[in-house]
C-alpha angles and dihedrals in degrees: 000000000000087000092059095259124116129219120278118254094264093048091046090053093050094047091045090052094045092050096037089229129132113225091209087067090066099046135072129184117208091209090059091062094041093060099036111130120240114255091242093054091049092051096046094048089050089056091049092052094048107113091204092063124074114225090252092052091048092049090051093050090047092053093050093046093048094050091047093047094048091050094049092048090051088050091049091048092050091049092050091048091050093048091051094055092053 
């Protein structure tokens, strides 16, 4: 590693097991953050995929959840703005 090279996959697996450390805990990928879906999008897409819900039921839940989410985000933004002014 001093030469700028990392261990091969087998060596890394052995070192990880020996040290009881997960190498993923020490890495981050900027592209991972750039393409991370919004929580609301994840939730609504899950509702649409739920086989127990009709398309109409999923759409109704999506409307209610979006309205509630947007209202709570607005409230949180207003509270943060008020706090900064103090």
